[in-house]
N, C-alpha and C positions, 0 to 999 in steps of 0.2 A: 584326464589331462586338469581338470580341476584338481583334484586329491594329492596329484604333485606338485601342485604351484601352491598350495597351504602352506605345507614343510618350508620351501625355498624361501616364500615370504616371512612366514617365521623366524627363519634364520636371521634372514635380513635387517628385521628388526632388532630381533636383537643385538646381533653384530653392530648395526647401528645405534643403537641406544648403551650400549658397552664404549663404543668410542666414544662417544656424545656427553656420556656420564665420567670418564677417567679422560678428557680433554683437559688440558693445562688452564687452570686461571690466569687472565688475563690479572698481573698486579704488581705495582711497584712498592717496592717495603724497604723500609727504614728507620733508625731509630736515631735521633738525635742527641746530641750531651753535650756540654760545654766543658774548658779546660781542667774542671774540679772532678769530673767524672760525673757531675748532675745530670738529669734529664733535664731539657730547654724545652720547655710548654708553652703553649701559645707560639708558637713560630712560625711565621706564614711561609709554604713551601710551593711554588707555581713551576709547572713543567711545561717549558717553551720548544718550538719542533722549530729544532737547527735550519738554516737556509734561509734564502731571501726574505722568505712569509714573516718566520720570528716570530709568530702568535702564539699566545698562549691556548693552551690545550687543555688544562685544568687548576685549580688552584684548591689549596685544602692549609689544614693546620694539623703541627703537631697535638697530642692529648697528653695531660697531665706526666706521662712514661715517658713521654718524647718521641714517642711511636709516631709514626705515618702509614697510610696505607693510600694510597691510590688508584682504582679499580678503573677496565673499561680502557687501557691507551691502545692505540691501534701500531701498525706494526709503524717502525719510522725510527729517526734519529732525533734523539733529545737531548735538552739538556732541564737540569733540575735548579731551583735558584731557592735557595733559604736563609731568611733573614730575619732576626731577631733585632728589640733596639739595645743597641749597647754591645754586640757581639756585630762581629765580621761576616757580609755574605761569603754561604758555602755555594759554590759551584760544582754540578758532579753532571758528565755525560754519560750519558748510555744510551743502548739499543735496542727495540722492541723487535722480536720476530716472530715467523711463523714456528720458529725451534724452539727462541726463547722468552713467551708471553712473559713468563713470571720472571721480574727480577728484583733482587734482595740487594740493596747497595750499603748493608751492614750498617757498622755504627760509624756518623758523620760527628766528627768535634768542629764546634763551630769555636774559633779564639775571641779573646776580647777585644774590640773597638780600641785604639789608643791613638789618638793624635796628636802632633804638638802643634802650636798657636798660630804655626806659619805653614804646616800642611795644610795642603789640597790635594786631591785623590780624586785622578777624572778619569782613571783608567778601569774600573773596577766596573762593573755592568750594573745598570741599577736596578733592586728589584722590584717586580710589579706591584706588588702589595706589601704594607709594614703596619705594622699594627702599637699601636701607640697606648697609651691611659685610657684616653676619651677619643683620640684619633684613630682613622683608618685611612691610610695613606695610598693612593693610588698612584703607579708611574704612566702620565697620558702615553707616553711612544709605546707604551705596549697594548696601545688599542689602535686596530687600524681605522681612519677616519677617510673621506674624502677630500678631495682637493676645495672644495667649496662648502665644505661641514663646519657650523658654528660650535659653540659648546655645547647645546642640545644634543647633537647628533652625537658629540659624544661620550656625554652623561647616560643617552641609552646602551653604551656598551661597557659600563660600567656595572659590576655583581653587585645586584641590591637592589640597582637604580630604575626604577619607572619615569618615562614622561609621558603626559596623557596627551590628548591633539590639541588641548587649551593650552599646555605648557606648563602645566601645573609636576612640579616635581617630588618623588615621593624617594625617600632613603632611608631602605631598611624598614620599610612598615610605616614610617612617618614622615607626615609631610615638611617639605624644607622652606622654613618659613625665610630666610637670608643667605643669597650667595655674594658672598666676597673676592677680590680681584688683589694678591694680596696681603689679604687680611684688613683690607681695607673698602669701603659702602663704596659701590659702585652708582651713581645717579640713586640715592638713598637706598632701601631694603628692598625693591622690587625684582625678584628671581630674573625675570625675564631680562630685565636689562644686563645681564653678564649674556647669560645662555642665547639671547637673540641677539648679540652686535659683538660680541666678541668671537675671532676664529681656533677651531678647535686645534691648528697645526704651532698655536703662541702658547699653548697650554704646556706646562713640564708635570704639575702634582693638580690631582684631585682630593681635597679631604672631606673625610665624612666627620663631623665632631658633636659630640656632644654637650653642649654649650648650656650655662647657667641662662636663666631666665634672666630679664634687666630688671626687674623687680629686686631679684637676691643682690645681684651687682650694686643695684642705687641701693641696698638697703644693708647691705653685709650680711642678709641674714640666709642663709643657702636651707629651701622648703624641698633641697634633693628632685624637683622637679628640673628635667633639662628639655631645650628646642634643638631639633635638627638644625644644623648650618654644614653650608658647606664653603671649601675655602678653593679657590685655582689661583698657582701661584704663575706666573709667565716664567716661561725661558730664559737665560739670562741676556743672552743679544736681543729678546724682543723687548727688554725694559728701555731700550733707547732709540728714539725717533716715532717715526708717524704711520698710519694704516689706519684706512677708511674706504669708501667705497661713495659713488656716486651711482643714482639708477634715476631713470627717464620711463615710463610708461603712457603709453595712449594706445586708446580704443574706439569700437563703437558706444555710439551714442554722447561721445564729448566726454566719457571715462577717461582721466588720466592721475597719476600716480608721481610724484617726485622727490626725492629721500636724498639725501645727504650726510653722510656721518665721519667724524673723522678723531683719533685718539693717537693721545701723545703719551706714551710711558717716558719716565728718564730718572730709574730707583726710586726715589723718595718723589717724584711729581709726578701727578698725570692730570690731564687736563683731555676734556672728550664734549664734542660737540653734534647735537644731535639735531635733526631739524626731517621733515614729515608734511608732503603738502597731497593734498588728493579727493576725490568726491566718489572713492570707492568705498566709504563707512569704514575705515583706517581712522580710530580713535586711539584717545588718551592712554589712563594712566594706569596702574593697578593699587587694588585698596592698601596693599603694604605700601606702597610709596607714599599714598595719601598719609596712611597714619604714622608713615617715620615723619614726614614733613610736619605733623602735628605734636609731633613729642610724644607720641602713642597715645595722644586723646584727639583723633579724626572727629567722632560725635559731636565735640563738645564745639571743636574749632568749624567745622561745618554744621552746627547746629541749624536745624530747619526753622521758622518764623513761627510755627506754631509750640515748638516746644516736643518733639514729636520725633523720633528716630527711623531712616530706613534705610538700606542699604541694598543697591542690586549690581552683582554683577555679571556682565554677559558672558558667549560663550566664547569670547575671546579674550576674558581676563579681567577687561577691564571695570572699574568701577564705579558707581555713580552713591557718592552719600550723599544723603539729602537733598537731589538735584543742583550739590554745588561741585564745581571743579575735574570735571570730565570732558564738559561739552556737552551738547546737544543729545538726545538720547532719540532713536525709534526715525521713522522716515526717511529721505535722500537727503546726506550729511557730506556735508564737505567742511574738512576739517584742515588747519591749518598748525602745526604743531614746532616747538622751537625751542630747545634744551642747553645748559653750557655748564659743565660738573668742571669744579677745580680741586685740587687734592694734592696737598703741600706738608712737608715735614721742616721745622725749624729745631737750632741748637744743633751743637756737637752731637748730642746723641738723640737728635731727633725729638725732645722734650714736649715740643709743640707738633702739634699734629691739627693741622688745618682742610675743613674741608667748606666747600659752597656749592650748592647749585640753584641755576634760574632755570623755572621754567615758565611757557606761557601756550595756553591751545586758544587756540580762535578758532570757533565752528557755528555754523547752522545749519539749519535743516527745512527743508518742505514736509509736512507732513498732512495726510489723511489717513483716519481711522476709523474704525468700524467696529462699533460695540454689542454685545449683547448682553443685557442683565437680567438672570430669571429670578426673583422673590418669590419663590414657590409658596411659604409660608402665607404671605400675604397676599396670596392671587395678584402678582404684580411682574410683568413680563416690560423690558424697557428695551428698546433698540435707538441706539443713536449712531448719527456721524458728524466727527468731526473734520476740521481742518484748519491749516495754518501754518505759521513759520514761527522759528526758533532761533535766537545768537544768542552766543554764549562766550566773552571773552574773558579770562583770566589767568592770571599770573601769579606766580607763589616765588619766593624766597626763601633757602634756610641755609640755616651755617652750622659749623658742627664745631667746636674745639675743645680738641682735649690737651690739657698741658699738665704734665707729671713734675710735680714741683721737686721731688727727692724719691727716694726708694717707700717712705713709707705716706704720702700725702698725695692724693690726684684730684683734678678739678676739669669737670667738664661742664660746658656751657652749649646751648643749644638755640639760639632763635629764629623763631619763622615770620614770614609774613606774607599775606596771599591778599588778592583782591580779585572780585568778579564782578560784571557787569551785566545782566541776562534780559532780554526783551522776549516775550513771548503774545504771539497775536494767535486769536483761536477764535472759529466761527463753530458753535455748537447745533445741532438740529435733534432733538430727542422727542419719539412719542412711545405712553405707557398705557399699558390696554390689560384689562382680564384674560383667564384664559378663554373666557367666551367671545374675545375679540372684540369686547367694549373698551370704545376709550377713556380714560383715567385723567390725562394731563399730555397737552403739547407743549412746548419749550424750546424755542429760539434766543440763541443768546450769541453775543460778541463781546470778550474779555481782553484788553489790551493793558497789558501790565509790565512796569520797567521793575530792576531791583538791582538796587546797589551793595554788596557784601564785600566790606573787609575785616579784614581778620590780621592779629598780629599777637605772640606771646614765645613761651621760651620755654626753656628745661634747665636748670643750674643741679648739677651735684658735686657735692664734698666727702672724699673719702681720706681719712687718718687710720692708720694700721697700727698697731700698739708693738712695739719691739716683742719678740721670739714668737709673733704671732701667738700672742695672747687676747686677741680682739680685735676692735676696731668702734670708731665712731663715724658716723654717716650723716651726711644732712642731704635728702634730694627734694625741691623745690619747681612745681612745675606751673603754669599761668598761661591767661588767654585771655584775648577778650576778641569777641568778635560780633559784628550788626549785620544785621539784612532790613533792607531799608527798600518796599515797595512803592509804586505809586502805579494805579490802576482806574480803569472805566472799567464798570459792568453796567451793558444792556442788556434787558433781557427780556422778553415779554413769554407769558402762561397762561393758557387756555385752561380748566378747568370743567370738566364734563360729568361730573359724575354728584359734587352739591350744588347748592347753589351760591356757591363763592363765585364773584362776579372775576374776570381775569383781571391781571395785575401786572403794569407794567415797571418795569427795574431802568432806573436810567440815573447810576451814580457813578460820584467820585470818589477814591479814598487812597488814605494815606498809613501804611503802617510803618509801625518804627520797633523795631526790635530788636535790644542789642543784650547780651550776656558776659560775663565775666568771672574768672575762677582760679582760684589762687591753692593749689593742694602741696600743704611741706611737711614731709616726714622725717624725723629726727630718731634716727637708731643708734643706740649702745647694745655693743656685743663686747660682753666678757668670757673670756674662758675659764672656766672654774676647776677642772681638771683635765689637765693636760692629758695623765693615763688613758681615764675614760673619755676622753674627746667629748667631756659636759660642757656645754655655753650657757650662759645668760642672755637673753634678748630683750632688752627692755624699746620700746618706739613709741613716740606720739604724733599722732599725724591730725592734721586740722588741713579741712575742706571748706575754705569760707565763697562764695557765690552770690552776684545779683544777677536780677533778671528785670528788666524791664518791657514793658507791651503798652506800645499807645496806636489806637486807630480813631482816625479820623475821617466821617462818612457825611459826606454833602450830598442830595438830592439836585437834578436839572431842573432848573426854572426857567418853564416855557417861556413865560415875559419877557425875561432878560436875557434869557439866551444863555445864563453861567450858571454852573453849579453854585449852589449857595445856598441852599435848604440845610440847617444841621440837620439829621437821621440820628437823634439820642438812642437808638437800639443797635445800630451798626456802629458804635463811636463807642471807645473808653480806652482807659489809661488804667496799668499796674505797676505796680511798684514793692520787689520783692525781693529781701535778702535770706539767704539760709546758710548754715553751718554746720560742719558736723566737727568733733572731738576726738577721737578714739585713744585710749592710753592702751596699750599691751605690755605685757610682759609674759615671758614664757623659755621655757627650757629645751635647748637641742642636742641632743645628743646624736655625735656620728662614729661608724664604724667604718674598717675599710672599704666594706659593700653596705652598708648603709645609715640611711638618716632619717631620725627619730623628731619633730616638734611639736610640741603641747603650747598653745597661746591661750592667755583667758584675757581678754580683752574688754573694755565697759566703754561704751559710745554716748555721747550727748549730743543732740541734735538741737536745733530749733528754726521754724521760718517765722518770719516777720514781714508783713507787707501791708497794703493798702491798693485797693483798684473801686475805680467807681467807672459802673456803668448803664446804661438808661436811668440817668439821672438819679442812680442808686451807689451810696458809697459803702463798702464793704471792708470790713480789718479781718487781717487774718494772723492768728495766731498760734505757733504749733511751739509747745518746747515739750522734750521727751528723752529718757535715759533709755537703756537697753542694754543686756547683756550678749555680747557678739563673740564667742569662744570658735574656735578654729585649731586643725590639728593637720600633721599630712607626716605619710611614712612613706620611703621610699626605701628599695634591693635594688641595688646593681650588681649582682655577676658579673664578673669579668670575661668581658669577652664572650658573654652570653645573652640571658634574659636581664630587664628590667623592671621591676614594680613602683609604681605610682599612686598613692591613695590620699585621698585631700577630704576632708569637711570643715564645712563651716557655715556661721549665719553673719543674716546684715537686714541693714535696715535702711531704705528709702523713704525722703517725701518728695509728694507730686508737685511737679514742674507751675511755673508761675502762670502761663498758657492756662495750665488743666482749673489755677483755681478761678481764672477771668471769667466776668458773668457776660463778656462781651459775646455776639450771636457774629457768626460766618456765614455767608452766602454765595459765595464767590461757586461752589458747585449749587447751582437750584434743586435739586432731589437729594441735598445732604445738608441740613442744616445743623452746624455746630455749636454748643454753649459751653463754657467754662460750669465749674461746680466750685465755689468759696468753701466747703463743709468736708473737701479731702482732708483724709488724715495720713499717716506716715502707714508705709507696707512692712512687711518681716518676712524674709525668706531667708529656707535652708539651702544648702547647696551641695553636692558630693560627685566626686568623679573619680575612677578608676583606671589607671590606665598599664596595660601586660603588653612589653615588647620585647619579643625573642628573635635572634640574627645568628643564623650558624653559619660561623667563618668559614668553616670546612665544605660546607656544600651549596652556600650562598642562599639559603632559605629564610624567608623570614614570614614572621606570622605578628599582628599589633592588634591588640584587641582593649575594647574603651566601653567605658560607663558613665553617664552625665545624667544626674539626678538634681532637680530644682523646684522647690514648694513653695508658695507665698499663704502669709494668710491677710487678709487685707488689704489685698492685690488692687491692682486698679487696673477697671473695665470701663463698659459702657452699658449707660441704658437709654433706650432708644423706644422712640412711638413713632407709629404709620400712620398719618391721618388719611380720612375718607381719599382723597386729592393726590396719591401716594407720596407723601414728601416726608420723608424721614426727618427727625430732628432726634438727636446725641447729644447727651453730655457726659464726663468722666465721672466713674461712682468706685467707691472701696467693696472687694466681694472677698469671703474665703471659698478656698475649694480648687484656685489655679493651679497648675503643677504641670510640670514639662521630662517625660525621661527619653533618652535617645540612649543608642549605642552601637556597635559594630566592631566591625573587625577586616582586616587585610593578609591573605596572603598571597605569597609570589615564591619560585623559585624557580629557576632554570632545571634542561630537559638534559639528553645523555645526548642527543641532538645539538652540535655546537650553532652557537647561534639564536637557538629556540627556548624562547621560556612564557610562564603565563603567569596568569595571576588572578585573583576573582576575591571578591571584598561583600559586603554590605555596610547599610546604614540603614537605622530603622530609627520610629519614633511613635511616642505616644504623647497626648499633649492632650488637658482640657482646659476651657475657657469658657468662664460664665460670664454670662450676660443677661439681661431684664430687658426683653421686646412688650413692651406695649403693657407694663407691669407684670410680664410672666417671668418667673426665674427660667433661663434655660441655660443647660449644659450642654457642650459642644465639645464632644472628646474625638479627635482624629488618631488615626490610625494610617502609620508610613511607612513598610518594611519598603526595603529600597536592595537590589541583588546589582552588583558588577560583575564582570568576567572578560578577558583581555588575554592575547596573547601575539608574541612579537615575533619575526625571524631576524636575524640583523648578520647577512654576511657582506664584504667587501662592494660587491656589487649590485645586491640587491637587499631591499628592505620593505616588510611586510607585517602589518599588523591587524589584529581584527580586534575591536570592543564593542563591549556590550549593555547595557544600563538600560534597568526597569523599575518604575516605581507604580508600586500600588496606595493610591488612597481612599481612606474611609472617612468621613463624617458621620457621627450618629447624636441626637439632638435628644433630650431629655422632653423637654416642652413640645416641639413642632417637629416629629418623626416626618411630615411629610417634606421637610427638607435636609431629610439623609441623602448624603450621595455619597459615591462610589465611582470610582475611574483609575484605570490604568495610564501610563506615559511610559513610550520606550522610546529611545535613542541610542541608535547603533552607529557604527561608524568601521569603516575599510580604509586601509590606504596603502599603497604601492610604488614603491622608487625603483628604477632599472638602470643599469648602466650598458646598454645592447654592444654599443664599441664605443672606444677610447673616446671621451669630447662630446659624448649625448649622453645626457640621463632622458628618458618618460618617468613623468611622475601621476598619480591620480588619487583622489579620495573623494568616497561618497559616505555621505549622512544621511541617515532617516530618521524622521520625527513620527510618532503616532501616538494619538488620543485614542482611546478604549473605553466606555465604558456610560456614562447615562448623564444627559440626556444622548439616547443614542444619535439626534440627530446633528451633533455637535462631534460625532466621530470622524476623524480626518488622519490622514495621510500626507507627507509629504516628501519627495528625495533630493538633498541637492549636492551635485553630481560637478566637482570640479577635475579639470586635467591639465596638462602642459609641457611641451619639451625643451630644452632645452641647447644649445650646442657652447661649448669652451673656444675662445681662439687668442691668440700669440701666445708666445714661448713659454710663458707663466700659467698661460692658461686663465689670466687674472678679468679676460675681457669675455661677458656672458650676453649672448642673445635668445629669448626666452618668450614661445608662444604661450599665454596662458587664458585658459576657458574657466568659466564661472555659471554654475547652476545651467547646465548642460541642459536638463531636460525641462528646464523655466519653469520650477515649481514653488522657489522658495516664495512662502504665502505671512510670514510674518505671525505666525497665528500664537497667541499665549491664553493660559484659562489659568483662573486661581477662585478658590473659595471663600469667603467673607469668614468673620468669627459668625458671624449672625445668619450664616448657611445661602446669602444670595453668590450665584454662579454667575463670572463675566468672562466670557469669553470678546478678546480683542483681535485684530486682524489689521495690522497696520502694512500699509506702502512701503516697499521695500526692495533694494538692487532686484532687481530678474539677472534673466540671462545676458551676461557681454562677456567681452573677447579683450584683450590688449595683447600687443607687444611691449617687452621689458626690456630694455639694454644696462647693465648692471656694468661699472670700471672700478675694479679694485684698487685700491693707491696705497702702493706699500713704499717707504722708506726707513727700514728697520732695522737696525743692528747693525751700521757703520757699513763695513765692506763684504758682508755674509751675501753669498750668492742665491743662498736654500732659503729667500726669507718667503716669497709665495704668501704671502697675508690676504684673508679676503673677509670681509664682513658679511653677514647672512642680509639676502635679499628684501 
């Protein structure tokens, strides 16, 4: 029986293999030409399913011979739409069957598109994708969205576009810095202002644009670098009327949220009102929004009182620059936010474009924090507990006016103003011990501080183009004044257990007044030398003038009189510093159809002059120097393909006025900071490479980038730690600091409709030199990171999975006992399903893990959120939802960091735990006159 069975199986296998090998290939094929019988290259072709679904099945492009091939089309009735700029759309219907899986559409001729001035064609079907010179345009109606979807949900369906859990947008492998509405800013440059607040069904088109940098626009010198910008255009019937929403939520533990949002578009005019009030830690604004308000100089506008710069961006994308302007951070937060944005155009041809926005953030928190600091090299282990409350009231007003004088002259003026009032009250208990548990010190401190921070400034740009495109004359000026005026009471008791030094009692009242102003202006002249060879001469002159004043007045408490009146010279002082930097640049740039090359020779003359007085000692500072600071850039851009950008340059920097001031600061009893009047300028070399490729045929992308920076005479710190565990630090100049970083992003769809994946990496290697107790210590850090994710997006089901992993390794040349390595993992999964009409169930879970040294700090926790919502009324514009947050009640508010001196800090802050609320959202719509199919919504 077995002998008979083997030949039969062999025959069946051969027959099956033969049949399979001879199965006709599923393929749609065509050749596209124009009326001159020339091939049409880079025309977009979209296969669309006939019927009520009308969804896009696949998209591709013709090659240089006008040929196109689309494999893997299932049986069904279809139409293919072929589009190319300047040509009429070509629409062909066809069927794919089991008997005819191969379809050859033959040669298709596209006719020229000729329109009269009064002709409007509204009958032709819109092409799903249209490719222009620097723009890829998608017809929003070709991508199915739910009734309650916002623009973010629409973006997730656009080929080559990814939106992560924090709302960051990546298009064709590059981060999107700006999202416009009808080509105009919407509440500054924060992409989330558009993606979170505008409804998907109000959008007509989505455009991905390779836009010149602001620097290139302002100076007229094209360096070849491009930014990814997205622009959404509203449907014609949505540009008149109002739409918005009202939301109210109430939950356990007195949790609440109230939101009001109203938008008005009337062709040239736009007005939007946003407001939010809650105690569930929903907060402020993004870095892009703050930077736009500051005219591109956020760090200068929101400068810190000590001259340093820091930025923290939370998981929700909201930014805190130098503790300014984003409300309070950490703990249990109550936030009240309101904003008004107004845009209009004036003149018969819209010569004057006007935009203004006013935003206020009023917030407060109650915060408790437990900190564990491990200074292994010095055998110091500190446990701290602090609690207190903070309030922050901030207001900002920005205006953007652009006046097109005529076809050759353009003027832009962007003034801004901000003011913040902060109050901080904290109680600290701290204890430091050796590894043997021997106590070193014990501190109790109260700090009560009030800070006023006004700032105002603006940006002015004037561009003049020469006739016949022979060049331009450009003037770009930006300036700002900011102040940080703080008054505080510092009461502390410190006990020492190692040395014979007696305990100290600090009871001081201090006033710190710091203000800074700057004016930066660049005048550039661009002249075309050879039109045929596209060779241009660039000459520019930049002036950067800055002024910094820092004053501190400290008095000790007089127990006899009960007043703060005893002058303390150690913690008092003032400084008045002025600096300038004049840079003269001359260079040549050559541009071709696909490349730009720029080489510039530059000379910088800079100086710093000032005087400081501290601890009864006067210090005069005078620095003057010259430096040769050349730079060069090269870009190559292949049409509808890859682009490469390379830049290399040098720069010089002077120390800040605060770093030069010799006054001590003791607000942190364990860390005393002092300035250094002997600091000199630093010099740096910067280089970066960026490669980006997007395959329009298959919607695949890859982005690869490398950045390198090294400094000579850079700024670092020298610190000493005494026997009592007190660190005293001052800034110094060192050689050997460098930073190297690089990464890549890859993404592509799969053969399964709606399923796509992406993965990438960001890694860095940096070295920072510091001195500890007189010993030179080089800290080398290696931080490779990987991320990978996949998403599945269908009409009634959305799934996503994302992994982030980072390895941190720090090696010390002097104190190897401080060497540390640890892993950080952050994983996210989310799901949304519409089981029946009018219902939606959604859930997401976030996992955070720390693994490494020391093992005692290893931890992991899960944040699981879920909800269910139901839509009411005929237009489904009333939504009732039940929302649950942190279902496992594991939110720990844990953060870990390693300082440049090897100190490991673990902070655990009180935060929102498990809570629930019911939420009611009513979507207000009065749009488009008599249009009955508006149904506009705003994101919850």
